[in-house]
Each structure stands twice: as C-alpha cells, then as structure tokens.
N, C-alpha and C positions, 0 to 999 in steps of 0.2 A: 590789313588789306592783303598781305601776302597769304594769310590763312584762307581768306575768301577766294583768292585766285587759285590757291591750291585745291580747294574743294571744287571749284568750277572746272579746273583742269581734270580732276578725277572724274567728275560727272561727264564731261565731254569725252573723256577717254573711253568710258564704258559705252557711250553711244556711237563711238567711231567704229566703222567696220574693220579698220586695221587692227584695232586693239582686240576685237572679238576673235581675230585669227592668231593673235600672239600666243606665245607659250605661257604656261602657268607661272613659270619662274619670273618672267618679265613683269607680269601683273603684281606678283608678290613683292618684287623689288621696288616697284613704283609706290605701292602701298606703304612699304617700310620707310621709303624716303619721305613721303608725306607725313607719316606719323612722327618721324624725327623732327621735321620742321614744326609741327604743332607743339611737340614737347619743348622745343627750344623757345617758342613764343610764350608758352606757359611759364617757363623758367624766367624769362625776361619780365613778365608781369609780376611774378612773385618777388623779384628783386625790387621792382618799383614800389610794390606794396610795402615791403620791408622798410625801404627808405622813407616812405611817407609815415609809416608807423613810428619810426625812430624820431622823426621831426615832431610828431604829436606827443610822444613820450617826453622828449626834452622840454617842450613847451609846458607840459603839465608839471614837470619837475621844477621848472623855473618858477611857475606860479605858486607851487606848494612851498618852495623855499622862501619866497617873499612873504607868504602868509604866515609861515612858521616864525620867521624873524620878527614880524610885527606882533604876533601873539606872545612870543617869548618875553618881550618887553613888558607886557601887561600882566603876565602870569609867571614871573620868574620864580624858580625853585620847585616847580612841579616836576614829577617824574616824566620821563620820555613818553611812556604809554599814556599817561593822563594828558600830556601835551598834544599828542597825536589825536587822541579822542576828541579833545576840545576843538582842534583845528577842523576835524571832519564834520562836526555838527553843523557848522555854517549857520549859527543862530541868526546872525545879522545879514546873512547873504552877501558878504563882502566880495566874494570871488565870483565873478560872472561865469567862469568856466564850471564851477561847481553847481550853479543854478540849473544848468542844463541836465544835471543828473538827478534832480530832486524828484522828478516824476517817473523815474524808471528805477528798476532794480539794478544797482551798480555795485561793483565789487572793487575794493582797493587792496592791494597785496603789500604787506609790510615787509617786503624783501626786495633786494636789488634786482632790477629787471635786466635781462640780457637783450641783445638786438634780435636774436631769433625768437624769443618768446614775445617780444613786442610786435614782431612782424605777424605772428599768428593771432594776436589778440589786439590789433591796432584799434579796434572799436570798443574794447573793454574799458572798465572804469579806471579812474586815476589811481596811481600807485603812491603809497606812503612808504617812507624809508625808515620808520621808527617801529621797533618792537617786532615780535614774532606772532602776528595775528593777521586775520583777514577782516576786512571791514566792508560791509554791504549796506547800501542805503535802500530803505523801503519807504516810499512817500516822504522822503526827506529825513527820515529817522535813521540814525546810524545803528548798525548791528555789528558787534565785535565778536569774532570767533577765533579762539586761540588754536594755533597749529600744534598738533600732537608732537611729542618728543621724538617719535620714531620717524618723522618726516625730516630728513636731513637737509634737503634742498627742495623748497616748494616748486621751483622752476622745473624740476624733474617730474612733478606729479602730472599724470595723464589720465584722462577719463575717456574711455572708448565705449562703443556700443557693446552691450552684453551679448555673449553668444547665445543666450537663451531667448526664445521667442514665445509668444502666446498664441494659442489657437482656441477659438471659441468652441466649447464642447457642449454646453447646455444653456438654455435660456429658461428661466422660471418666470411664469406670469403670462397674462393675456390682456389685451386692451379691449375690454368690453364696456367700460364705464361710460364712455361718450361716443362709441362707434356702433355701427349696425351692419348686418349682413356681411360679416367678415370671417365666417367659419365655413369651410367647404371640405368635402372628402374627395381626394383625387383618385384616379384609377390605380395609382401606386400603393393605395392603402394608407396614405398619409393624410392627416388633417393639416390644412394650410390655414394659418392665421398670422397675426402680427402683434408685436409689442415693441415700443421704442422705435428704432430704425431698422429692426430685424424682421424679416418675414420667415416664419418658422414652418418647417414641414415635419410633422411629428407622426411617426408610426407607433401607434399605441400598443400594437400586438408585439412588436419587436423591441419596444422601448428605445427607439432611436430618434434622433433629430438631425435634420439638415437645415442649413441657414442660408438665406439669400441676404447678402450684406452690401448691396449696391447703393442703398439710400443714404443720404447725408443728414436727414432730419426725420421727424416723426412721420411714420406711415399712417395714413388716415383712412384709406379705402382700398378695396380689393375687388377684382373681377376676374372670372375664369373664362377663357376662350371656349367656344363650342367644341373644340377638339380635346378639351380637358387637360391639355398639356401646357399651353402657353398661358401666362398670367400677367395681368396688368395691376400695378400698385401705384397709388398716388401719395405724395408727401406734401407736408406743409412748408411754408417759407421759414427761414431762420436767419440768424446772423452769425458771422464768424467771430473770432476773438478780437478782431480789429473793428468790429461794428459794421462790416460790409454785409449786404444782404445775400443770402443764399436762396436762389430762386426755386419756387415750387415746380414740380414736374411729375410726369408719369413715366414709369419704367415698364417696359414689356420684356418679359424674360421667360426662359424655358425651364419648366419645373423638373425636368429630368436631368439636364446638364447644369442647371442653375446659371447659365450664361445669359448676359444681357443681350437682347435682340434689338431694342430701340429705346431711345430717350426722347420724350415728346413734351413740348410745351415750354421749354426754357425761354423766359422772357414774355410768355403769353399769359400765364395764369397769375392771379394775384392772391396773396395770403396763403393759399393752399388749394388742394384738390379735394372737393367735398364728396363727389360720387362719380362713378364711371361705369361704362358697360360696353361690351363687344356687340357688334351686329350679329344677327343669327340667320337671316334669310340669305345672305351672301357669304356664308361660311366664315364670318368673323373678320372680314377684310377691313371693316371700319370700327372706329372707337369713338364713343361720345363721352364728353367730359363736362362736368359742372364745377366751376371753381368757387372759391369762397369770397370773391369780391362783393361789393355792395350790390352790383347788378346781377350777380350769379350767372356769369357768362356761360352759355352753352356753345361748345365747339365740337365739330365733327372732323375726324382725322382719318386719312389713309395712313394707318400707323406704320405699315411696312415701308412706305415711301417718305415717312416723316413729314407729310404735307397736311396743312390745315385746309379743309375744303370749305367749311361754312362756319360762321360765328354770329351769335345774336345774343342780346340781353334777354334774360328770362323774366325776372321779377326782383324787387327789392326785399321780398320776403324770403324766408328760409326755404331752400330746396333740399329735399331729403332723399330723392331717388331719381334715377334716369334709366330708361330701358328702351332698346330697339324692339319694334314689333317682330314676332318670330316669323311671320309669313310675308309681311309687307315691308320691304326694305326701305321704303320712303317714309315710314311713320316712326316717330320717336315720342315717347311719353315721359313727362316729368311731373312730379308731385311734391307737395310740401305744405307750408302754412297756408291754409284757407284756399287752396287751389289744386287743380289738376289741368295740365296743358297737353294738348295733342299737336305735335309739330309735323308739318309736311315738309319733307326735305327734297329739294329739287336743285341739282347742281350746286351752286354756291349760296343758295337762298334757303331760308327756313321761315315757314309761315305758321303762325300760332293760331290754334283754335282752343278757346277756353271751355272746359267742361261745365255744362249747365246742370245744376242740381235740381232746378225746378221745384216741385212740391216737396222734395226731400230736404231735410235740414242740412245746411252747409256746415261741415265739421270745422273745428278749429285747426286740425292738422289732418292731412291725408298722409298717413305714415308710411305706407308701403304699397307695392303693386306687383301683380303677376299676370300671366297670360294663360287662359284656358285653351284646351285643345281645339276648340272651334274658332279661335282667334279673338274671342271676347276678352276684355280687360277686367281684372278683378282688383279692387282696391280695399285696403283696410284703413280705418281712420281712428281718431282719438276718442270717438264716442262708442267704440266697440262694434261698429257697423261694417259689414262688407257690402260693397256695391259692385254690381256687374254692369259694365259699360259695353254697349253694342253699337257698331257703326250703322247709321241709318242709310238705307238705300232708296226709300220712298220719299215722296214730297213731305216735308215736315208740316206738322200742324202749327197754327199760329203760336208764337212764343216758344217753340220747341227747338229753335236753332236752325242753321242752314243745312242744306242737303249734304249728306256725307258726314255729318257731325256725329260724335259719339254721344249716346244718350243712355241714361240709366234705365235698365229693364228689370232689375230685381234688387231688393234690399234684404239683407240677412243680419239678424242680431247674433253676433258671434261671441263676444267677450264682455265681461264687466271691466270697464276701463278700455284702454287702447288696444287695438289690434296692431301689434308692433312689428310683426314679420309674417310673411307668407312664403311657403315652400311647396312648389309643384313637384310631386313625386313622379318617378318613372312610369308607374302603373296608372297614372292619371288621377290618383287621389291627391288630397291637399292637406298640408299641415299648417296650422296657424298658431302663433304665439301671442299670448296676451300680456299686458303690462300689469295692471292692478291685480288681476285674479291669478297671475302666475301659472296659467293653464296652457297646455299644448293640446290642441284638438285635432283629431283626424276626421276629415270630411270625405264622403264618397264622391262618385262621379257626378251626382246630381246636387252636390253641396248640401248633403244632409249629414249632421254630425253622427259619427260612429262611436268613437272612443275619445276619452280625454284623460289627462294625467296632470297633476299639479307639481310644479317645481317647488321644493321646500324654500321657505322664506330666507333661510340663512345664505342661500346662493344668490339672492338678489332677483331683480326683474329680468325678463327675457330680452335679449338683444339680437340674437340670431338663431335660426333653426335651419339645419341642413340634413339632407338624406344621408344615412349611413349604410352599412352593409346589412343586407337582409331586411329585417324588420326594425333595425336600429335607426336612431336619429341622433343628431348632435345638437347641442344647445349651448350658445354663448350667453353669459349673463352679465349684469351690471356690477356684480361683485368680482368680476374678472375670473370666473370659473368657466371651463369648458366641460360639459357633462355629456356622457354617452348613455343612452337609455332605450328602453322599450316600454310599451304600454303594459306589458305583463310583469317585467322584472324591476321596473323603476330605474334609478339613475346611479351611475358610477362616475366619480370625479376623475377626469383625465388630466386637466391642467388647472392650476390655481396659483394665486400669488397675492401680493398685498394690494390694498385699495387706496393707499395714500403714500405720501413721500417717505422714503426709507432713509434712515440715518444709522441706526445701531447695527453692528455686525461683529461677530466673534466666532472664531474657529475653535473647535474642540482640541484640547491639548494632545490627545493621542488617538482619537477615532476620526473616521471620515464623516464628521458631522459639522454643521455650522448653524449659527443662530442669527436671526434677523429680527429687528423690531422697527416699527414705523409709526407714523402719525395716525394710522387707523387703529392704534392701541393693540394690535396683534403682536404676539411674540411667537415666532415659528422656528422649529428645529427641523433642519433639512438633512437628508442623507445624500452626500455628494456622489456616491457610487450608484445607488438605485435611482437617484434623482427624484426622490419622493419626499413627502412631508411626514416626518415622524410624529409630530404633534403640534398643535397650535393652542395658545391660551390668550384670553382677552384681559387686559389690564384696565384699571379705572382711568388711566391716563397714558399718553403715548411715551414709549421709551426713546431715549436719545442716544445712549451709548451702552455697551455691554462688554463683559470680559468673563471668561471661564476661570473657575478655580483650578489649580493644577491637578486636583483629584479628578476633575471632569464631571463630578456629580452635581455641582452647583454652578449656576451662572448668576452674576450680579448685573443688574440693569439699572442704569440711572435714568430718571424720568424728568419730564419737563418742569414739574412743579417742585422738584427737590427731593422727592422720595427715592430711597434706595430700595429696590426690590431684589430679593435673593430667591431664586426659583430652583428647586431641586429638579434635575433633568429626568428623573424616573418617577418620583412620587408627587411632583408638582405642588409642593407646599410653598407658601409664601412667608418670607420674613421681611417685614418692612419697617423702616423707621425714618424719621425726618432728619435731613442733613442741614436744615436751616439755610437753605439756599433756594433761590427762585428758579434755577435751571441748572441741571448738571450737564456740563459740556464734554467731559472726558472722564474716563475711569480706567484704572490699571491696577491689577493685583501683582504683588511681588512674586518673584520666581519660585519661592518656597511656599507661597500661599498664606503667609502669616500676617501680611499687611495689605490693606486696601487704600489706595489713594484716589480721591474723587475730586476732580476739578470742577469748579462752579462758576456760574455767571456773576457771582458777587465778588470775584477776584481772589477767593481763598481756595486753598487745597486742604480738604478734610481727610484725616487719616484715621483708620480703624484697624484694630487688631482682629485677626480672624482665627478661629479655632474650630475644632470638631469638623474638619474637612469642609469648612465654609458654612457651617450651620449656625455658628454663634459669632456675633460681632459686638465690639465695644469701642467706645470713643477713645482715641489715642492722642490726637493733637490736631493742630491747625497750622498750616504754613501761610504766613502773612508777609506780603512784600510786593506782589504784583499790582500794577496800577490799571489793569484791565482784566477782562474775563479770561479764564484759563481755556486754552484750546487743545493742548496735547501734553501727555505725561509719559515718562519712561523711568524705570528703576535700574539701578546698577545691579550687577550679578550678586553682590554680597548683601543686597537689600538695605544698604546704609544711605544711599544717595538717590535723589530724584532730580531729573532734568525736566523743566517745564517751559512751555511757550504760552504766550498770551496774545490777546487781540491787538495789542499795540506793539507787537514784534519784539517782545523781550525774551531773552534766554536767561533763565535763572536756575541756580543749583541749590539744593537743600540738603543739610546734614540732619538726617532723621533721628539717630540715636541721641544727639545732643539737643533735643528739644525742638526739632523741626526748624533748625536755625538756618537763616539765609547765609550762603557762603559768599562773602564779599569779594574775595580774590578768586575770580572765576577761572584763572589759569590753573588752579589746583585740580580742576576737574577735566583738564584737557586730555588726559591719558586714560580716562575711564572707558572701558569697552562695554557699552550699555547692554543689558540683557535683552531688551527690545529697542527698536528705533521707530517710533511713530511721530516724533517731533519733526515739524516741517522746517525748522530753523536750527542750524548747527553746522559745524565744520564739515562733517561727513556727508551732508546732504544739500548744502546751499546751492550746488550746481544745478539742481532741478528747477530752480525758479526761472521763468521765462523773462526775456527782456521786456521792460515796460510794465512789469506786474505791479498791481496796486496792493498786494499783500493778501488779497482774498481769493486769488485765482486757484490756489491749491487747497482742496478740502480735506484730503487725507493722504497719508504716506505710510508705508510699512516696509521694513527690511525683511528679506527672507531669513528663515532660520539658519541656513548655511552661510549667511552673510555675503552672498554673491551679487544679489540684485536688489533693486528698490522698485516697488510698484507705487504708482501715484494716481490719485483721482483728482481731476481738475474741473473747472467751471465750464469747459468748452466741450463737454460730452466725450472726452477722451480718457483712456486708460494708458498710462505710460509705463515703460520698463526701462530703468536706468541701471548702469553698473554701480555697484557699491565697492568702495566709497565713491561719492560723487562730489569731488572737491575742486572742480573747475567751473567757472562761470559758463553759462549757456552750454551745458553738457548735452551730448547727443542722446537720443532715446528712440526706442521703438514706440510708435503710437498706434492705438487700436480704436476703431470706431464700431460701436454697437448701440451705445446709449444715445438717447436723443434729448437728454436733459443733463443738468450738472451731475457729475458722478460724485456721490456723497461719501463712499467709503470703499476700502479695499482691504483684503486680508488673505494671507497665505494659509493653506491647509497645513497641518502639522508636519507633513512629509515634504513640503514644498513642491508637491506634484501638481497642485492646482492653485489658482488664484480666484477669489470671489470678489466681484464688484457689485455695488448697489447703485441704483439710480434715484434721482429726486422725483421730479414730476412724472417721469416715465414709469415709475413704480416697478421697475424690472430688477431682476437679479441675474447676473451673468457669471457663468462658470467657465474659466479659461484653463487650458492645460499648458503647462510649461514644456517646451520641447527644445532640444539643442538645435542650433543652426545647421542646416544641411545644404547641399548644393541646389536643392529644388527651391530654396527660399530666395526671393529677391532681396536686394540689399537695402532699399529705401523706398519711401512712399513716392518720391519724385520719379522713380523709374517705372512706375506702374501705369499701364494704360487700360482702356476699357476692354480691350481684347483679351487681357489676361484672365486666367481662370481663377481669380482671387475673390470673386464676389460671393463665395459660398463655402460652406463646410459640408462635405458630401460623404465622408467615410463613416459607415454605421459602426456603432460600438459593439463589442462582443458581449453577449449576454453573460451575466455571472452564473457560476455553477450552482450556487445556492439560491433557489427562487425566493422572491419576496412573497408576502402574504397579503394580497390586495383584498379589498372588500368585495364579496360576491354581489352580483346585481340583486339577488333576492334579499340580502341583508340590509336592514335600514342603517344608514350611516349614523354613527354616534355623534351627538352634538354636545360639546362641552358648554357648560353655563359660563356666564361672565363671572369671573372670580374677583371680588374686590380685594384691595390690598390688606384689609383687616381679616379676611376669611382664613380660617385654619382648616386643614383637611381632616377627613375622617380617618383616624389612625387605625381603626379596626378593620378597614377594608382597603388595603393598598391596591392601587391600580396595577394592571399587568405590566411586566417589564418588556420594553420593546425589543425586537430581535437584534442580535448583534450585527452591526453594519459590516458589509464586506469591505475588504481592504484591497480589492483588485483595482488597479489603475486601468481604466478603460480607454479605448481608442476612438470613441465616438466623436464625431464632429471635426475630423481633420479636414484641413483645406488643401486643395491641390497646390497652392502656392503660399505666399505670405498671407497671414490673417489680416493684414492691414487693408483698409478699404481704398480702392483705387479711385482716381478722378473719374467723373462721369464720361467725359469725352473732351475733345479739343474745344468744342463750342459750349461745353457745359461749365457751370461754375465749379471751381476747384473745391473738393471736399476738405478744405482746411478746417482747423479747429473752429467749431461753431457752437452756439448756444441758443436756447430758445428765446424768442422775442418775448417782451413783457406781456403781450396780449395773446400768447399762444393759446390755441383752442383745446388744450388738454382738459380743462375743467368744463364740466357740463353746464349748460345754461338753459333757461326756460325756452328760449327761442329755437332750440333744436328739438323740441318736443321729446326731451329725454326725461322720463319719470324720475323724480327725486327719491333718493333713499335716505334723506336726512331724517334723523329721529328713529330710524330702524335699528334695533339692537342686532349686531352681527355675531352670530355664534358659529364660528368656522368648524368644519368637521375634523375629526381626528385624521 
C-alpha cells in the first residue's frame, strides 16, 4: 500500500503547479526517496519469499527422510546412489508430494541446499541429499545426470543470459502451395511475399532482404494499399504452449519503416483471415476482410480508427477473393465456390446481390476477379473461362435480374483448366495465369490474346502473377518458387524453397554452405553468403537427418526407410546401403571422419567405418541397450565413446573400441568434453527444458563450436539461445519468433557466425546472424512494446566483391533428373565444380533493436510461445480450389 501511495504522490506531485515550479534538485531528491522506498519493499518481499522457500525445503527434506528410512528397511545393503535412485522413481506413488511432480520436468539436486539457493529456487524440484548427481523427472521417469569433477560446489553454478543475440538475416522459401495473390513489386524495387510468420521484402537486384516480424502465426494473405507503401497482412489462429488460443488478426504496416500502424480484428475473426483488400475510390481509407469461419464473415473497417463499420455473413462455401470497386466506393465484390456476390455497402449495412449466370454455365469455382478501366468486372473461373460483368442501367428483361444488377456481357475462353489469377497492368493490358496449362497470357485492351509463355512443369502451377519492372512480370507457383520473366527471355528463379516438412540439416565443416533435406525428397545445398541454391537433388525417399564428412566432400543422409545415402557434394554420386532399420532418426560422424553412428527407430545404434574421405563404408558393429528409438548422438573427441538419448528419456554411454559395449557406471563419463553436443538430455544442457515439459517439446539442440552458447528448436515455433553450459533448471534464454510451425532443427555454421533453423509445416529455412549484445538491444521480451522498432530487419547487406554467376534469362534452366538410390554416375563426364563460396560475413537483415518479436499491443494477445493448431490450414484441400500437384515428378533446377 505504501508503494501505491508513493506512486500516487509522485503522480500528484507532477500535476501540482507548485512542483512544476520547483527546482530540478528537489524533484530529483523526491524521486530518489521514492526509489529507495520501492527498493526497501522489494527487499522485504525477497526476505518473505526466502522464508517461505526455506519452509518448503524443510518440508520436502522431512518427507524425503521418512521415505528413505522406509525404503532402507526393504532394500538394506544397496549403495547410496542406488538407494536414492530407487527413492526417486516413486513406482508406487507413496509420496503425495512427489506425485505433483510427475507431470512436469523437475530437478532434484544431490547436494546440500543453502537458504539463499532455496530462496532463489523455492519452486524448483525436491532436493536429494545422496550422491553427486542431478535428478530430473520427465513424465514421471527419473533421469540421473552426474556432476562433473570440476564443479566443486553445485550451489555456486549460475546460468545467465548469453551476451550473444540472434538477428534474422535471410529467409529461404515462399508460401505458394496453398495461397494466392501474395506476390507484389513495391516502388522500392522489392518483391513482397510471405512465408511462415515473416513478411519478406526482397530486392532481387541488390540481393537484400528486409523482414516484417510482427505476426505471431502463419501469414495467410496480403494486400497493398493504393499508395503502394502501406501493406495489410492477415494471419491464422494458433495456440500457445499452454493451449491458449492466439487470435487471428490483420496488421497494417509501413513498408518503408516496417513499423506497425494498426492491428485489426482481435476477437472478431475466427480461425484465420482468408482474404482482404483496401478500398480504392476513397484512397484506401477502408479495409474489407473475409475470415475463415464457417460463415466466412465479411467485415468492413476504418482501419486507421480501428473501428468495424459493417459485418455480414457471406456464404458457407469457400470465399477466394474480395475486392472494392475502383470507382464506386459503395460496391464490394466477393467470389469463390459456385458464386460471385456484389455487395452494396451503406453505413453499417451490407446488401448482397448474387451474380446471375443465366445462359452461361455456372462454374464450380470463380477463382479470381479484376476491374477493367471502364469499371466492368472481369472474373476467371475453374473452367478456363473469363467473364465480363457489367452493371445494368436499363430495365432488365424477364429473368435477367433486378435493375442495377451486374450481368454477363461477354465470355472468353482463356485457358485449359482454371484461370487462377488476373493481373491488370499499368498500360491497361491484362495478364492471366492458368492452372492446368501452366500458361501466362498477355491480353490487349480489347481482351484479345497477344502473347503467351508456359511456366515449366518443375516449378508447379501458377499461384500469383504481378507486374514487374518494364516488360517483366513476377510469378508465384505451387512449388514455392517466385519467378521473374519476360515473354522474350523466359524465366529466372528469384526465390525457392522446400515443398514439405523439413528435418535434415547439416552445416559444412569449413565452407559457408549448409544442406537441408525434407519430406519432399529434395536434398538442397545452400550458400549462406550469396543466399543461393548451389544444387538440388531428388531422392527416392525423404531424408530425415544428415551430417558432413570432415573432408567436406561427402554428406551422409539417413532416410525414412532405413537407407543410408552418401552424396558427393561435387560429383553427386550416390552410395547407398540398407541399415536394417525402419527409420533413421539421428546420424553423427566422428570428429576424424573414420566412424559413422546411425541412430534408428528400432532402438539400435549402427556403426560403420568410413574410409577414402567418406566414399567407402563397412559395417563395424551395433550398440544394443536402449528401450526406445534413438533421438540424438554425440561422439567424444578421441572417437572412443558415444553419448545417446532415446525416446524414453534415457542417457546411455557406449565404449566403441571394446565392442560397442554399454557403460554401466555412467559416472565414468561425467568428465568427457564431447566433440559435439546435440543430445537434449545431459548435465550440461538440462536447464533448457521448460517447466511442465512432456519430453517432446524440444526437437533439436546444438552447441556452438566455441562452446559458448546453445541453440534450441522447440515445438512452439521458437528458436532459443542459451548460455553453455546450461546446468540450472529453468535457465533464461533469448527467444526468437519467425517460424509458424514446430522448429525441427538448428545448426551453427562452421565459424559460429550464423545459425540455421528449419521449420516443419511452414517449410521455411531461417538464417540468423550472431551478434554481441550492445546498448541498442533491449533486455527481454517482456520489455518490448508495439511502438518499438523491433518488428523488422532493415539494414541491407553489403554485396560481395566477387559476383556470383546467375542463370541468364535467355539460358534454359538445367533440370536434374530424379536419381534413384541405385543409380551410379557417368564417370566419364564429371559435372562442373561449383564456384568457391565467399567467406565474407554480411550485414544484411540487421534489426534496429532486439530481434525478438514484440507483443502486438495491450489489447492484443501476447505473442508467447505458440504452435499450430491440429487443423491448421497449411495443407491444401479440394475446397480451396487449389490444383493438386500429387503424382507430379518434381525436378528442381540447379
């Protein structure tokens, strides 16, 4: 109460005229006095917390002592460690206090607690007094981790936030698979598009990216304001790590400063935002939005005032597009499955008039719409037909609809298959994009076809077409490509990515390259400096894990069916053999490259000797002892020992020279400084686990090569950065949002200059740059507000001095064939060697502040850890009129 009174006094003091006339020293003295009182009250609270913590600690110790005495009578003669382990298992659930910890990740420390440490961790798990080990419970299962010998007193161990931070530098990929009309060229020369929860502004001439990071889940649609500066993007609903819903909404933001201007629709939209459009006749004052609810609600907003003006149900069928009439501010048009509606907007009411097809065949889907210069409406449908709708001014004939209704005045056969997108050019001509025929057609002012060009099959079907510079145009495709082309010169790939969930990731041992593999069966090698694709190959099955040989010339890939694929990074030959496993879950080469360990879903670790710089493999042995599938593996620096984790939270150690023998006394391995650290369970990393974890929340973990930090990929769309070692429960971390699905993997580049993270359902690859903490960086997520300039990455990167060699528009893009695992290369004609990658660390993508995503606003849902709902709309479905690519062989370009 005294603190509240003090704050009130301070507030009243500032409003009092007498204080305004007081000297600066008097004000400073009063502020100092109030700060002192606040500090004293905080100290009193800390003392009270410490006292409460001590009571809880003593109570837990008393219960432990009673349980230990009872257990000692039934198991007399066991070692203290064994006794403590048996106590902590709680197989019979005899201790009610221990039951409360079975559903959460809890830690017990086998050292004597002091009052100060108990005060700091009064909510942490129960303490055991036996042995030199840490015990953590995961879903009721005990996990024992021995304290290294160099830790003299565990109570002195501290885990702080690391000084390093992450800044998003580059985003690989584009969401075209299940979206439409989401590629535009801005006056800044940047292409704007989205993937995951990031809106990307990509300058293809300067090879730079900027990023708007305000969204908290998948971005699903995009609209550009008539001024070509302000942009509106809509996102879907999600859930956070505690299962609380994250509300869908629309964000209006400035494409120059990348600052958020308004957040619209919190608590109004259901499931997600399907489509949106700015008004044109009134200079973009209003915004129309269609949500993804069953009724597909249409709402009209004065977005600058954040006020909803009108709302109405449209239809239970799918709605694919909404647009304001360019000259009539009171007319809104929507279209979708088997319908086109013309809405008259007056005040807070919306009146619907249905489009009458009359003698024309009613299409299954009205896919897209555009406006001609004379105000007529042009639609494209699933039958390949374009229809021109004109507002009637005369008395209608019988059966032709009411006066003022839009009627069809012309029909044009445009494409074989769907007319998927329409793009009105500045000079009055029209571009149309077809689905089945893959064609882009240029139409003159009278809608007569002038020219056409076909998008190659390997890029997928057309999703979006936008006007580019000069005679150029941009194309977004269902295979997640963005192409830039002309009718004379063909197409050049500007953006590309994977088309299914990613899991495999490996960084080159000494070059600025990294490799990804996904469930689309693609294996891609990326250049992290040029941000380009070096090459892509197609496997017969999808890769799940990967690791580079220390020579850098060979990469080993574990596949879903148990095949081990070894791919030469220059000559692309395959060496494949069966591992006798149904699924390879992890893979790790020893530091000298002579041994390969492959973790499998059949609970075994398979070992192979490696020779000829990764070209020859032979069976060495098998580690047997896990009772569940292998999740992670690490080698010791001398290549004699392996540490492994399994699906049932075991930590086991293996003696490889002595016949892959299981080491029973795990304390013997407590002082090994592992060559790599990817295991998610262990003394040096157990602090990364969140409270209440079920054991599946962490998908991947990696320690930096300099052994300073740990990067972590979790199930809540977050990338974390922890200090290494991380040996305290609930350790603090820097958290970063960009993915909109579970983050599947993370890997540091060889120099620790960058971190790569891969997404699951969002199919994205994020490249983060490690930076040291500076005064411009804020300290925590909780201190960020919507007004902060942290929603973006705006500093362009410096172009490298050595230019890359892109494909010229006149050259056809080479298309590699699908290479089966049994295929051998033609040794007489080796492929060309790719250019040496640059090692310049670029500065592209810097944020003005912290790279962490701030909360939307006071009235917005907090962007806490979140994950996709089970019925997220990432996957295409028939009812969205999205042409299927199933069964189509994908041959990605080099």
